[in-house]
N, CA, C and O atoms as a Tripos MOL2 file, in Angstrom:
@<TRIPOS>MOLECULE
protein
  288   287    72     0     0
PROTEIN
NO_CHARGES

@<TRIPOS>ATOM
      1 N           8.2950   -7.7900  -24.9540 N.3       1 MET1
      2 CA          8.5860   -6.5400  -24.2840 C.3       1 MET1
      3 C           9.5230   -6.7980  -23.1040 C.2       1 MET1
      4 O           9.4630   -7.8450  -22.4590 O.2       1 MET1
      5 N          10.3730   -5.8380  -22.8440 N.am      2 THR2
      6 CA         11.3000   -5.9730  -21.7360 C.3       2 THR2
      7 C          10.7340   -5.3030  -20.4910 C.2       2 THR2
      8 O           9.7010   -4.6350  -20.5400 O.2       2 THR2
      9 N          11.4170   -5.4910  -19.3960 N.am      3 LEU3
     10 CA         10.9850   -4.9010  -18.1380 C.3       3 LEU3
     11 C          10.9860   -3.3710  -18.2060 C.2       3 LEU3
     12 O          10.1460   -2.7200  -17.5840 O.2       3 LEU3
     13 N          11.9170   -2.8070  -18.9490 N.am      4 THR4
     14 CA         11.9730   -1.3520  -19.1250 C.3       4 THR4
     15 C          10.7270   -0.8430  -19.8390 C.2       4 THR4
     16 O          10.2130    0.2230  -19.4990 O.2       4 THR4
     17 N          10.2380   -1.5880  -20.8210 N.am      5 HIS5
     18 CA          9.0210   -1.1870  -21.5280 C.3       5 HIS5
     19 C           7.8120   -1.2330  -20.5980 C.2       5 HIS5
     20 O           6.9460   -0.3610  -20.6570 O.2       5 HIS5
     21 N           7.7540   -2.2480  -19.7430 N.am      6 TYR6
     22 CA          6.6430   -2.3360  -18.7830 C.3       6 TYR6
     23 C           6.6840   -1.1720  -17.7960 C.2       6 TYR6
     24 O           5.6460   -0.5960  -17.4680 O.2       6 TYR6
     25 N           7.8710   -0.8290  -17.3290 N.am      7 LYS7
     26 CA          8.0030    0.2870  -16.3980 C.3       7 LYS7
     27 C           7.5710    1.5890  -17.0540 C.2       7 LYS7
     28 O           6.8890    2.4010  -16.4280 O.2       7 LYS7
     29 N           7.9610    1.7970  -18.3100 N.am      8 GLN8
     30 CA          7.5770    3.0200  -19.0190 C.3       8 GLN8
     31 C           6.0710    3.0780  -19.2370 C.2       8 GLN8
     32 O           5.4730    4.1500  -19.1430 O.2       8 GLN8
     33 N           5.4610    1.9500  -19.5240 N.am      9 LYS9
     34 CA          4.0210    1.9190  -19.7320 C.3       9 LYS9
     35 C           3.2770    2.2570  -18.4390 C.2       9 LYS9
     36 O           2.2640    2.9560  -18.4750 O.2       9 LYS9
     37 N           3.7660    1.7730  -17.3080 N.am     10 VAL10
     38 CA          3.1580    2.1130  -16.0190 C.3      10 VAL10
     39 C           3.3210    3.6010  -15.7370 C.2      10 VAL10
     40 O           2.3840    4.2490  -15.2690 O.2      10 VAL10
     41 N           4.4960    4.1460  -16.0170 N.am     11 LEU11
     42 CA          4.7120    5.5870  -15.8190 C.3      11 LEU11
     43 C           3.7710    6.4180  -16.6840 C.2      11 LEU11
     44 O           3.2010    7.4020  -16.2130 O.2      11 LEU11
     45 N           3.6090    6.0330  -17.9270 N.am     12 ASP12
     46 CA          2.7340    6.7780  -18.8340 C.3      12 ASP12
     47 C           1.2880    6.7440  -18.3680 C.2      12 ASP12
     48 O           0.6080    7.7700  -18.3860 O.2      12 ASP12
     49 N           0.8130    5.5800  -17.9530 N.am     13 ASN13
     50 CA         -0.5930    5.4490  -17.5710 C.3      13 ASN13
     51 C          -0.8790    6.0100  -16.1900 C.2      13 ASN13
     52 O          -2.0230    6.3730  -15.9140 O.2      13 ASN13
     53 N           0.1060    6.0970  -15.3160 N.am     14 CYS14
     54 CA         -0.1130    6.6620  -13.9830 C.3      14 CYS14
     55 C          -0.3070    8.1690  -14.0270 C.2      14 CYS14
     56 O          -0.8160    8.7510  -13.0690 O.2      14 CYS14
     57 N           0.0820    8.8000  -15.1020 N.am     15 GLN15
     58 CA         -0.1660   10.2360  -15.2230 C.3      15 GLN15
     59 C          -1.6550   10.5090  -15.4070 C.2      15 GLN15
     60 O          -2.1510   11.5550  -14.9890 O.2      15 GLN15
     61 N          -2.3690    9.5750  -16.0280 N.am     16 PHE16
     62 CA         -3.7990    9.7490  -16.2510 C.3      16 PHE16
     63 C          -4.6440    9.1400  -15.1340 C.2      16 PHE16
     64 O          -5.7430    9.6180  -14.8520 O.2      16 PHE16
     65 N          -4.1330    8.0930  -14.5040 N.am     17 ARG17
     66 CA         -4.8550    7.4260  -13.4210 C.3      17 ARG17
     67 C          -3.8680    7.1390  -12.2940 C.2      17 ARG17
     68 O          -3.1780    6.1200  -12.3370 O.2      17 ARG17
     69 N          -3.7820    8.0120  -11.2840 N.am     18 PRO18
     70 CA         -2.7570    7.8520  -10.2500 C.3      18 PRO18
     71 C          -3.0580    6.7870   -9.2010 C.2      18 PRO18
     72 O          -2.1830    6.4690   -8.3950 O.2      18 PRO18
     73 N          -4.2710    6.2240   -9.1830 N.am     19 ASP19
     74 CA         -4.5900    5.2240   -8.1600 C.3      19 ASP19
     75 C          -5.0660    3.9010   -8.7750 C.2      19 ASP19
     76 O          -6.1730    3.4490   -8.4860 O.2      19 ASP19
     77 N          -4.2360    3.2800   -9.6210 N.am     20 PRO20
     78 CA         -4.6660    2.0280  -10.2380 C.3      20 PRO20
     79 C          -4.5660    0.8600   -9.2680 C.2      20 PRO20
     80 O          -3.7110    0.8350   -8.3820 O.2      20 PRO20
     81 N          -5.4580   -0.1060   -9.4560 N.am     21 ASN21
     82 CA         -5.3070   -1.3240   -8.6800 C.3      21 ASN21
     83 C          -4.4870   -2.3220   -9.4970 C.2      21 ASN21
     84 O          -4.1130   -2.0410  -10.6360 O.2      21 ASN21
     85 N          -4.2140   -3.4780   -8.9170 N.am     22 ASP22
     86 CA         -3.3440   -4.4500   -9.5740 C.3      22 ASP22
     87 C          -3.9100   -4.9230  -10.9130 C.2      22 ASP22
     88 O          -3.1560   -5.1930  -11.8470 O.2      22 ASP22
     89 N          -5.2210   -5.0220  -11.0040 N.am     23 ARG23
     90 CA         -5.8480   -5.4770  -12.2490 C.3      23 ARG23
     91 C          -5.5750   -4.5090  -13.3910 C.2      23 ARG23
     92 O          -5.3040   -4.9430  -14.5110 O.2      23 ARG23
     93 N          -5.6400   -3.2140  -13.1310 N.am     24 HIS24
     94 CA         -5.3690   -2.2210  -14.1770 C.3      24 HIS24
     95 C          -3.9190   -2.2850  -14.6380 C.2      24 HIS24
     96 O          -3.6410   -2.1790  -15.8320 O.2      24 HIS24
     97 N          -3.0130   -2.4540  -13.7170 N.am     25 ILE25
     98 CA         -1.6010   -2.5250  -14.0880 C.3      25 ILE25
     99 C          -1.3400   -3.7790  -14.9090 C.2      25 ILE25
    100 O          -0.5350   -3.7470  -15.8400 O.2      25 ILE25
    101 N          -2.0070   -4.8900  -14.5800 N.am     26 ARG26
    102 CA         -1.8690   -6.1070  -15.3830 C.3      26 ARG26
    103 C          -2.4050   -5.9070  -16.7880 C.2      26 ARG26
    104 O          -1.8420   -6.4500  -17.7380 O.2      26 ARG26
    105 N          -3.4750   -5.1450  -16.9480 N.am     27 GLU27
    106 CA         -4.0180   -4.8470  -18.2760 C.3      27 GLU27
    107 C          -3.0410   -3.9940  -19.0800 C.2      27 GLU27
    108 O          -2.9140   -4.1760  -20.2910 O.2      27 GLU27
    109 N          -2.3570   -3.0750  -18.4260 N.am     28 TRP28
    110 CA         -1.4110   -2.2130  -19.1240 C.3      28 TRP28
    111 C          -0.1840   -2.9840  -19.5680 C.2      28 TRP28
    112 O           0.3640   -2.7130  -20.6360 O.2      28 TRP28
    113 N           0.2550   -3.9400  -18.7630 N.am     29 THR29
    114 CA          1.5160   -4.6330  -19.0350 C.3      29 THR29
    115 C           1.2570   -6.0160  -19.6080 C.2      29 THR29
    116 O           1.1460   -6.1770  -20.8240 O.2      29 THR29
    117 N           1.1610   -6.9930  -18.7560 N.am     30 SER30
    118 CA          0.9640   -8.3710  -19.1890 C.3      30 SER30
    119 C           0.4170   -9.1510  -18.0070 C.2      30 SER30
    120 O           0.6310   -8.7670  -16.8560 O.2      30 SER30
    121 N          -0.2810  -10.2290  -18.2760 N.am     31 GLY31
    122 CA         -0.8170  -11.0550  -17.2070 C.3      31 GLY31
    123 C           0.2490  -11.8150  -16.4560 C.2      31 GLY31
    124 O           0.0080  -12.2910  -15.3460 O.2      31 GLY31
    125 N           1.4280  -11.9360  -17.0470 N.am     32 ASP32
    126 CA          2.5060  -12.6950  -16.4170 C.3      32 ASP32
    127 C           3.3310  -11.8680  -15.4330 C.2      32 ASP32
    128 O           4.1370  -12.4220  -14.6850 O.2      32 ASP32
    129 N           3.1430  -10.5730  -15.4280 N.am     33 ILE33
    130 CA          3.9320   -9.6860  -14.5740 C.3      33 ILE33
    131 C           3.3920   -9.7210  -13.1540 C.2      33 ILE33
    132 O           2.1810   -9.6860  -12.9380 O.2      33 ILE33
    133 N           4.3030   -9.7920  -12.1830 N.am     34 GLN34
    134 CA          3.9250   -9.6730  -10.7770 C.3      34 GLN34
    135 C           3.9050   -8.1840  -10.4390 C.2      34 GLN34
    136 O           4.9490   -7.5330  -10.3980 O.2      34 GLN34
    137 N           2.7220   -7.6600  -10.2010 N.am     35 VAL35
    138 CA          2.5310   -6.2170  -10.0780 C.3      35 VAL35
    139 C           3.2760   -5.6510   -8.8780 C.2      35 VAL35
    140 O           3.9690   -4.6420   -9.0050 O.2      35 VAL35
    141 N           3.1490   -6.2740   -7.7300 N.am     36 LYS36
    142 CA          3.7940   -5.7300   -6.5340 C.3      36 LYS36
    143 C           5.3060   -5.7480   -6.6670 C.2      36 LYS36
    144 O           5.9840   -4.8440   -6.1780 O.2      36 LYS36
    145 N           5.8370   -6.7610   -7.3210 N.am     37 ARG37
    146 CA          7.2800   -6.8300   -7.5610 C.3      37 ARG37
    147 C           7.7260   -5.7170   -8.5090 C.2      37 ARG37
    148 O           8.7600   -5.0840   -8.2920 O.2      37 ARG37
    149 N           6.9320   -5.4830   -9.5700 N.am     38 LEU38
    150 CA          7.2410   -4.4150  -10.5260 C.3      38 LEU38
    151 C           7.2430   -3.0560   -9.8400 C.2      38 LEU38
    152 O           8.1490   -2.2520  -10.0610 O.2      38 LEU38
    153 N           6.2310   -2.7920   -9.0050 N.am     39 LEU39
    154 CA          6.1540   -1.5060   -8.3110 C.3      39 LEU39
    155 C           7.2920   -1.3480   -7.3120 C.2      39 LEU39
    156 O           7.8360   -0.2540   -7.1600 O.2      39 LEU39
    157 N           7.6570   -2.4320   -6.6270 N.am     40 ARG40
    158 CA          8.7800   -2.3880   -5.6980 C.3      40 ARG40
    159 C          10.0870   -2.0530   -6.4160 C.2      40 ARG40
    160 O          10.8940   -1.2660   -5.9220 O.2      40 ARG40
    161 N          10.2830   -2.6620   -7.5880 N.am     41 ASP41
    162 CA         11.4750   -2.3640   -8.3790 C.3      41 ASP41
    163 C          11.4820   -0.9120   -8.8440 C.2      41 ASP41
    164 O          12.5350   -0.2750   -8.8740 O.2      41 ASP41
    165 N          10.3230   -0.3940   -9.2040 N.am     42 MET42
    166 CA         10.2390    0.9900   -9.6650 C.3      42 MET42
    167 C          10.5200    1.9730   -8.5300 C.2      42 MET42
    168 O          11.1220    3.0230   -8.7540 O.2      42 MET42
    169 N          10.0860    1.6380   -7.3110 N.am     43 VAL43
    170 CA         10.3830    2.4880   -6.1600 C.3      43 VAL43
    171 C          11.8760    2.4420   -5.8600 C.2      43 VAL43
    172 O          12.4860    3.4730   -5.5770 O.2      43 VAL43
    173 N          12.4660    1.2510   -5.9210 N.am     44 ARG44
    174 CA         13.9010    1.1010   -5.6620 C.3      44 ARG44
    175 C          14.7330    1.8600   -6.6940 C.2      44 ARG44
    176 O          15.7810    2.4120   -6.3600 O.2      44 ARG44
    177 N          14.2680    1.8900   -7.9580 N.am     45 ASP45
    178 CA         14.9630    2.6170   -9.0160 C.3      45 ASP45
    179 C          14.6580    4.1140   -8.9970 C.2      45 ASP45
    180 O          15.1610    4.8600   -9.8380 O.2      45 ASP45
    181 N          13.8430    4.5540   -8.0500 N.am     46 ARG46
    182 CA         13.4360    5.9550   -7.8890 C.3      46 ARG46
    183 C          12.7050    6.4910   -9.1160 C.2      46 ARG46
    184 O          12.9360    7.6200   -9.5500 O.2      46 ARG46
    185 N          11.8240    5.6650   -9.6640 N.am     47 LEU47
    186 CA         10.9820    6.0970  -10.7800 C.3      47 LEU47
    187 C           9.6300    6.5940  -10.2960 C.2      47 LEU47
    188 O           9.0430    7.5000  -10.8870 O.2      47 LEU47
    189 N           9.1350    5.9890   -9.2080 N.am     48 ILE48
    190 CA          7.8330    6.3630   -8.6550 C.3      48 ILE48
    191 C           7.9410    6.4810   -7.1430 C.2      48 ILE48
    192 O           8.9150    6.0490   -6.5260 O.2      48 ILE48
    193 N           6.9060    7.0810   -6.5720 N.am     49 LYS49
    194 CA          6.7510    7.1590   -5.1250 C.3      49 LYS49
    195 C           5.3410    6.6580   -4.8270 C.2      49 LYS49
    196 O           4.3930    7.0480   -5.5080 O.2      49 LYS49
    197 N           5.1950    5.8130   -3.8340 N.am     50 ILE50
    198 CA          3.8830    5.2510   -3.4870 C.3      50 ILE50
    199 C           3.4440    5.8410   -2.1580 C.2      50 ILE50
    200 O           4.1780    5.8020   -1.1700 O.2      50 ILE50
    201 N           2.2220    6.3920   -2.1500 N.am     51 GLU51
    202 CA          1.6250    6.9010   -0.9170 C.3      51 GLU51
    203 C           0.3230    6.1570   -0.6870 C.2      51 GLU51
    204 O          -0.4010    5.8390   -1.6300 O.2      51 GLU51
    205 N           0.0380    5.8850    0.5670 N.am     52 TYR52
    206 CA         -1.2040    5.2180    0.9360 C.3      52 TYR52
    207 C          -2.0860    6.2350    1.6380 C.2      52 TYR52
    208 O          -1.6830    6.8420    2.6300 O.2      52 TYR52
    209 N          -3.3160    6.4190    1.1060 N.am     53 ILE53
    210 CA         -4.2460    7.4080    1.6300 C.3      53 ILE53
    211 C          -5.4680    6.6690    2.1570 C.2      53 ILE53
    212 O          -6.0890    5.8820    1.4430 O.2      53 ILE53
    213 N          -5.8040    6.9320    3.4130 N.am     54 LYS54
    214 CA         -6.9510    6.2800    4.0280 C.3      54 LYS54
    215 C          -8.1960    7.1260    3.7830 C.2      54 LYS54
    216 O          -8.2400    8.3060    4.1320 O.2      54 LYS54
    217 N          -9.2050    6.5050    3.1790 N.am     55 ARG55
    218 CA        -10.4950    7.1540    2.9280 C.3      55 ARG55
    219 C         -11.5770    6.2780    3.5340 C.2      55 ARG55
    220 O         -11.9570    5.2610    2.9540 O.2      55 ARG55
    221 N         -12.0670    6.6650    4.6870 N.am     56 GLY56
    222 CA        -13.0640    5.8550    5.3640 C.3      56 GLY56
    223 C         -12.4390    4.5620    5.8610 C.2      56 GLY56
    224 O         -11.4770    4.5830    6.6280 O.2      56 GLY56
    225 N         -12.9930    3.4330    5.4160 N.am     57 HIS57
    226 CA        -12.4630    2.1320    5.8080 C.3      57 HIS57
    227 C         -11.5430    1.5340    4.7600 C.2      57 HIS57
    228 O         -11.0690    0.4100    4.9280 O.2      57 HIS57
    229 N         -11.2830    2.2570    3.6890 N.am     58 THR58
    230 CA        -10.4190    1.7310    2.6330 C.3      58 THR58
    231 C          -9.1130    2.5170    2.5790 C.2      58 THR58
    232 O          -9.0440    3.6700    3.0030 O.2      58 THR58
    233 N          -8.0930    1.8730    2.0540 N.am     59 VAL59
    234 CA         -6.7920    2.5090    1.8730 C.3      59 VAL59
    235 C          -6.4700    2.4560    0.3820 C.2      59 VAL59
    236 O          -6.4630    1.3820   -0.2190 O.2      59 VAL59
    237 N          -6.2040    3.6130   -0.2050 N.am     60 ARG60
    238 CA         -5.8750    3.6860   -1.6320 C.3      60 ARG60
    239 C          -4.3860    3.8630   -1.8080 C.2      60 ARG60
    240 O          -3.7300    4.5830   -1.0550 O.2      60 ARG60
    241 N          -3.8630    3.1850   -2.8270 N.am     61 ARG61
    242 CA         -2.4470    3.3100   -3.1670 C.3      61 ARG61
    243 C          -2.3310    4.3350   -4.2840 C.2      61 ARG61
    244 O          -2.8580    4.1340   -5.3780 O.2      61 ARG61
    245 N          -1.6400    5.4340   -4.0050 N.am     62 MET62
    246 CA         -1.4240    6.4850   -4.9890 C.3      62 MET62
    247 C          -0.0060    6.3490   -5.5190 C.2      62 MET62
    248 O           0.9500    6.3030   -4.7440 O.2      62 MET62
    249 N           0.1310    6.2850   -6.8420 N.am     63 ILE63
    250 CA          1.4370    6.1680   -7.4730 C.3      63 ILE63
    251 C           1.7950    7.5250   -8.0630 C.2      63 ILE63
    252 O           1.0970    8.0390   -8.9370 O.2      63 ILE63
    253 N           2.8810    8.0940   -7.5800 N.am     64 ILE64
    254 CA          3.3130    9.4080   -8.0240 C.3      64 ILE64
    255 C           4.5920    9.2440   -8.8310 C.2      64 ILE64
    256 O           5.6150    8.8480   -8.2740 O.2      64 ILE64
    257 N           4.5630    9.5410  -10.1390 N.am     65 PRO65
    258 CA          5.7820    9.4190  -10.9370 C.3      65 PRO65
    259 C           6.7990   10.4800  -10.5460 C.2      65 PRO65
    260 O           6.4600   11.6570  -10.4250 O.2      65 PRO65
    261 N           8.0280   10.0700  -10.3500 N.am     66 ILE66
    262 CA          9.1220   11.0030  -10.0930 C.3      66 ILE66
    263 C           9.7990   11.3520  -11.4080 C.2      66 ILE66
    264 O          10.1680   12.5030  -11.6440 O.2      66 ILE66
    265 N           9.9570   10.3470  -12.2610 N.am     67 ILE67
    266 CA         10.5630   10.5250  -13.5690 C.3      67 ILE67
    267 C           9.5040   10.1920  -14.6220 C.2      67 ILE67
    268 O           8.7880    9.2000  -14.4820 O.2      67 ILE67
    269 N           9.3960   11.0020  -15.6650 N.am     68 THR68
    270 CA          8.3720   10.7500  -16.6770 C.3      68 THR68
    271 C           8.8680    9.9020  -17.8350 C.2      68 THR68
    272 O           8.0660    9.2860  -18.5370 O.2      68 THR68
    273 N          10.1830    9.8590  -18.0480 N.am     69 LYS69
    274 CA         10.7470    9.1060  -19.1790 C.3      69 LYS69
    275 C          11.9750    8.3500  -18.7020 C.2      69 LYS69
    276 O          12.8510    8.9140  -18.0460 O.2      69 LYS69
    277 N          12.0300    7.0690  -19.0370 N.am     70 ILE70
    278 CA         13.1860    6.2530  -18.7000 C.3      70 ILE70
    279 C          14.1830    6.3610  -19.8380 C.2      70 ILE70
    280 O          13.8420    6.1180  -20.9960 O.2      70 ILE70
    281 N          15.4050    6.7240  -19.5130 N.am     71 HIS71
    282 CA         16.4560    6.8330  -20.5270 C.3      71 HIS71
    283 C          17.0240    5.4710  -20.8220 C.2      71 HIS71
    284 O          17.3770    4.7340  -19.9020 O.2      71 HIS71
    285 N          17.1170    5.1240  -22.0810 N.am     72 GLU72
    286 CA         17.6440    3.8240  -22.4680 C.3      72 GLU72
    287 C          19.0380    3.9520  -23.0230 C.2      72 GLU72
    288 O          19.6450    2.9510  -23.4030 O.2      72 GLU72
@<TRIPOS>BOND
     1     1     2 1
     2     2     3 1
     3     3     4 2
     4     3     5 am
     5     5     6 1
     6     6     7 1
     7     7     8 2
     8     7     9 am
     9     9    10 1
    10    10    11 1
    11    11    12 2
    12    11    13 am
    13    13    14 1
    14    14    15 1
    15    15    16 2
    16    15    17 am
    17    17    18 1
    18    18    19 1
    19    19    20 2
    20    19    21 am
    21    21    22 1
    22    22    23 1
    23    23    24 2
    24    23    25 am
    25    25    26 1
    26    26    27 1
    27    27    28 2
    28    27    29 am
    29    29    30 1
    30    30    31 1
    31    31    32 2
    32    31    33 am
    33    33    34 1
    34    34    35 1
    35    35    36 2
    36    35    37 am
    37    37    38 1
    38    38    39 1
    39    39    40 2
    40    39    41 am
    41    41    42 1
    42    42    43 1
    43    43    44 2
    44    43    45 am
    45    45    46 1
    46    46    47 1
    47    47    48 2
    48    47    49 am
    49    49    50 1
    50    50    51 1
    51    51    52 2
    52    51    53 am
    53    53    54 1
    54    54    55 1
    55    55    56 2
    56    55    57 am
    57    57    58 1
    58    58    59 1
    59    59    60 2
    60    59    61 am
    61    61    62 1
    62    62    63 1
    63    63    64 2
    64    63    65 am
    65    65    66 1
    66    66    67 1
    67    67    68 2
    68    67    69 am
    69    69    70 1
    70    70    71 1
    71    71    72 2
    72    71    73 am
    73    73    74 1
    74    74    75 1
    75    75    76 2
    76    75    77 am
    77    77    78 1
    78    78    79 1
    79    79    80 2
    80    79    81 am
    81    81    82 1
    82    82    83 1
    83    83    84 2
    84    83    85 am
    85    85    86 1
    86    86    87 1
    87    87    88 2
    88    87    89 am
    89    89    90 1
    90    90    91 1
    91    91    92 2
    92    91    93 am
    93    93    94 1
    94    94    95 1
    95    95    96 2
    96    95    97 am
    97    97    98 1
    98    98    99 1
    99    99   100 2
   100    99   101 am
   101   101   102 1
   102   102   103 1
   103   103   104 2
   104   103   105 am
   105   105   106 1
   106   106   107 1
   107   107   108 2
   108   107   109 am
   109   109   110 1
   110   110   111 1
   111   111   112 2
   112   111   113 am
   113   113   114 1
   114   114   115 1
   115   115   116 2
   116   115   117 am
   117   117   118 1
   118   118   119 1
   119   119   120 2
   120   119   121 am
   121   121   122 1
   122   122   123 1
   123   123   124 2
   124   123   125 am
   125   125   126 1
   126   126   127 1
   127   127   128 2
   128   127   129 am
   129   129   130 1
   130   130   131 1
   131   131   132 2
   132   131   133 am
   133   133   134 1
   134   134   135 1
   135   135   136 2
   136   135   137 am
   137   137   138 1
   138   138   139 1
   139   139   140 2
   140   139   141 am
   141   141   142 1
   142   142   143 1
   143   143   144 2
   144   143   145 am
   145   145   146 1
   146   146   147 1
   147   147   148 2
   148   147   149 am
   149   149   150 1
   150   150   151 1
   151   151   152 2
   152   151   153 am
   153   153   154 1
   154   154   155 1
   155   155   156 2
   156   155   157 am
   157   157   158 1
   158   158   159 1
   159   159   160 2
   160   159   161 am
   161   161   162 1
   162   162   163 1
   163   163   164 2
   164   163   165 am
   165   165   166 1
   166   166   167 1
   167   167   168 2
   168   167   169 am
   169   169   170 1
   170   170   171 1
   171   171   172 2
   172   171   173 am
   173   173   174 1
   174   174   175 1
   175   175   176 2
   176   175   177 am
   177   177   178 1
   178   178   179 1
   179   179   180 2
   180   179   181 am
   181   181   182 1
   182   182   183 1
   183   183   184 2
   184   183   185 am
   185   185   186 1
   186   186   187 1
   187   187   188 2
   188   187   189 am
   189   189   190 1
   190   190   191 1
   191   191   192 2
   192   191   193 am
   193   193   194 1
   194   194   195 1
   195   195   196 2
   196   195   197 am
   197   197   198 1
   198   198   199 1
   199   199   200 2
   200   199   201 am
   201   201   202 1
   202   202   203 1
   203   203   204 2
   204   203   205 am
   205   205   206 1
   206   206   207 1
   207   207   208 2
   208   207   209 am
   209   209   210 1
   210   210   211 1
   211   211   212 2
   212   211   213 am
   213   213   214 1
   214   214   215 1
   215   215   216 2
   216   215   217 am
   217   217   218 1
   218   218   219 1
   219   219   220 2
   220   219   221 am
   221   221   222 1
   222   222   223 1
   223   223   224 2
   224   223   225 am
   225   225   226 1
   226   226   227 1
   227   227   228 2
   228   227   229 am
   229   229   230 1
   230   230   231 1
   231   231   232 2
   232   231   233 am
   233   233   234 1
   234   234   235 1
   235   235   236 2
   236   235   237 am
   237   237   238 1
   238   238   239 1
   239   239   240 2
   240   239   241 am
   241   241   242 1
   242   242   243 1
   243   243   244 2
   244   243   245 am
   245   245   246 1
   246   246   247 1
   247   247   248 2
   248   247   249 am
   249   249   250 1
   250   250   251 1
   251   251   252 2
   252   251   253 am
   253   253   254 1
   254   254   255 1
   255   255   256 2
   256   255   257 am
   257   257   258 1
   258   258   259 1
   259   259   260 2
   260   259   261 am
   261   261   262 1
   262   262   263 1
   263   263   264 2
   264   263   265 am
   265   265   266 1
   266   266   267 1
   267   267   268 2
   268   267   269 am
   269   269   270 1
   270   270   271 1
   271   271   272 2
   272   271   273 am
   273   273   274 1
   274   274   275 1
   275   275   276 2
   276   275   277 am
   277   277   278 1
   278   278   279 1
   279   279   280 2
   280   279   281 am
   281   281   282 1
   282   282   283 1
   283   283   284 2
   284   283   285 am
   285   285   286 1
   286   286   287 1
   287   287   288 2
@<TRIPOS>SUBSTRUCTURE
     1 MET1         2 RESIDUE 1 A MET
     2 THR2         6 RESIDUE 1 A THR
     3 LEU3        10 RESIDUE 1 A LEU
     4 THR4        14 RESIDUE 1 A THR
     5 HIS5        18 RESIDUE 1 A HIS
     6 TYR6        22 RESIDUE 1 A TYR
     7 LYS7        26 RESIDUE 1 A LYS
     8 GLN8        30 RESIDUE 1 A GLN
     9 LYS9        34 RESIDUE 1 A LYS
    10 VAL10       38 RESIDUE 1 A VAL
    11 LEU11       42 RESIDUE 1 A LEU
    12 ASP12       46 RESIDUE 1 A ASP
    13 ASN13       50 RESIDUE 1 A ASN
    14 CYS14       54 RESIDUE 1 A CYS
    15 GLN15       58 RESIDUE 1 A GLN
    16 PHE16       62 RESIDUE 1 A PHE
    17 ARG17       66 RESIDUE 1 A ARG
    18 PRO18       70 RESIDUE 1 A PRO
    19 ASP19       74 RESIDUE 1 A ASP
    20 PRO20       78 RESIDUE 1 A PRO
    21 ASN21       82 RESIDUE 1 A ASN
    22 ASP22       86 RESIDUE 1 A ASP
    23 ARG23       90 RESIDUE 1 A ARG
    24 HIS24       94 RESIDUE 1 A HIS
    25 ILE25       98 RESIDUE 1 A ILE
    26 ARG26      102 RESIDUE 1 A ARG
    27 GLU27      106 RESIDUE 1 A GLU
    28 TRP28      110 RESIDUE 1 A TRP
    29 THR29      114 RESIDUE 1 A THR
    30 SER30      118 RESIDUE 1 A SER
    31 GLY31      122 RESIDUE 1 A GLY
    32 ASP32      126 RESIDUE 1 A ASP
    33 ILE33      130 RESIDUE 1 A ILE
    34 GLN34      134 RESIDUE 1 A GLN
    35 VAL35      138 RESIDUE 1 A VAL
    36 LYS36      142 RESIDUE 1 A LYS
    37 ARG37      146 RESIDUE 1 A ARG
    38 LEU38      150 RESIDUE 1 A LEU
    39 LEU39      154 RESIDUE 1 A LEU
    40 ARG40      158 RESIDUE 1 A ARG
    41 ASP41      162 RESIDUE 1 A ASP
    42 MET42      166 RESIDUE 1 A MET
    43 VAL43      170 RESIDUE 1 A VAL
    44 ARG44      174 RESIDUE 1 A ARG
    45 ASP45      178 RESIDUE 1 A ASP
    46 ARG46      182 RESIDUE 1 A ARG
    47 LEU47      186 RESIDUE 1 A LEU
    48 ILE48      190 RESIDUE 1 A ILE
    49 LYS49      194 RESIDUE 1 A LYS
    50 ILE50      198 RESIDUE 1 A ILE
    51 GLU51      202 RESIDUE 1 A GLU
    52 TYR52      206 RESIDUE 1 A TYR
    53 ILE53      210 RESIDUE 1 A ILE
    54 LYS54      214 RESIDUE 1 A LYS
    55 ARG55      218 RESIDUE 1 A ARG
    56 GLY56      222 RESIDUE 1 A GLY
    57 HIS57      226 RESIDUE 1 A HIS
    58 THR58      230 RESIDUE 1 A THR
    59 VAL59      234 RESIDUE 1 A VAL
    60 ARG60      238 RESIDUE 1 A ARG
    61 ARG61      242 RESIDUE 1 A ARG
    62 MET62      246 RESIDUE 1 A MET
    63 ILE63      250 RESIDUE 1 A ILE
    64 ILE64      254 RESIDUE 1 A ILE
    65 PRO65      258 RESIDUE 1 A PRO
    66 ILE66      262 RESIDUE 1 A ILE
    67 ILE67      266 RESIDUE 1 A ILE
    68 THR68      270 RESIDUE 1 A THR
    69 LYS69      274 RESIDUE 1 A LYS
    70 ILE70      278 RESIDUE 1 A ILE
    71 HIS71      282 RESIDUE 1 A HIS
    72 GLU72      286 RESIDUE 1 A GLU
């Protein structure tokens, strides 16, 4: 699979679960993928927007898709 396929898979799964942790993203893609690097690239490409929401003593990372389909 290419990096574009991994990005599309993250976009598809974030519609159903907007607050995944790194383990979930690794399950969706591959164990070899660096999750934070992938998300940073997706933000730079303007595919997603990341918001951090504080709930009590924890901070959740919310991934909001901007684009639903990557054009190839």
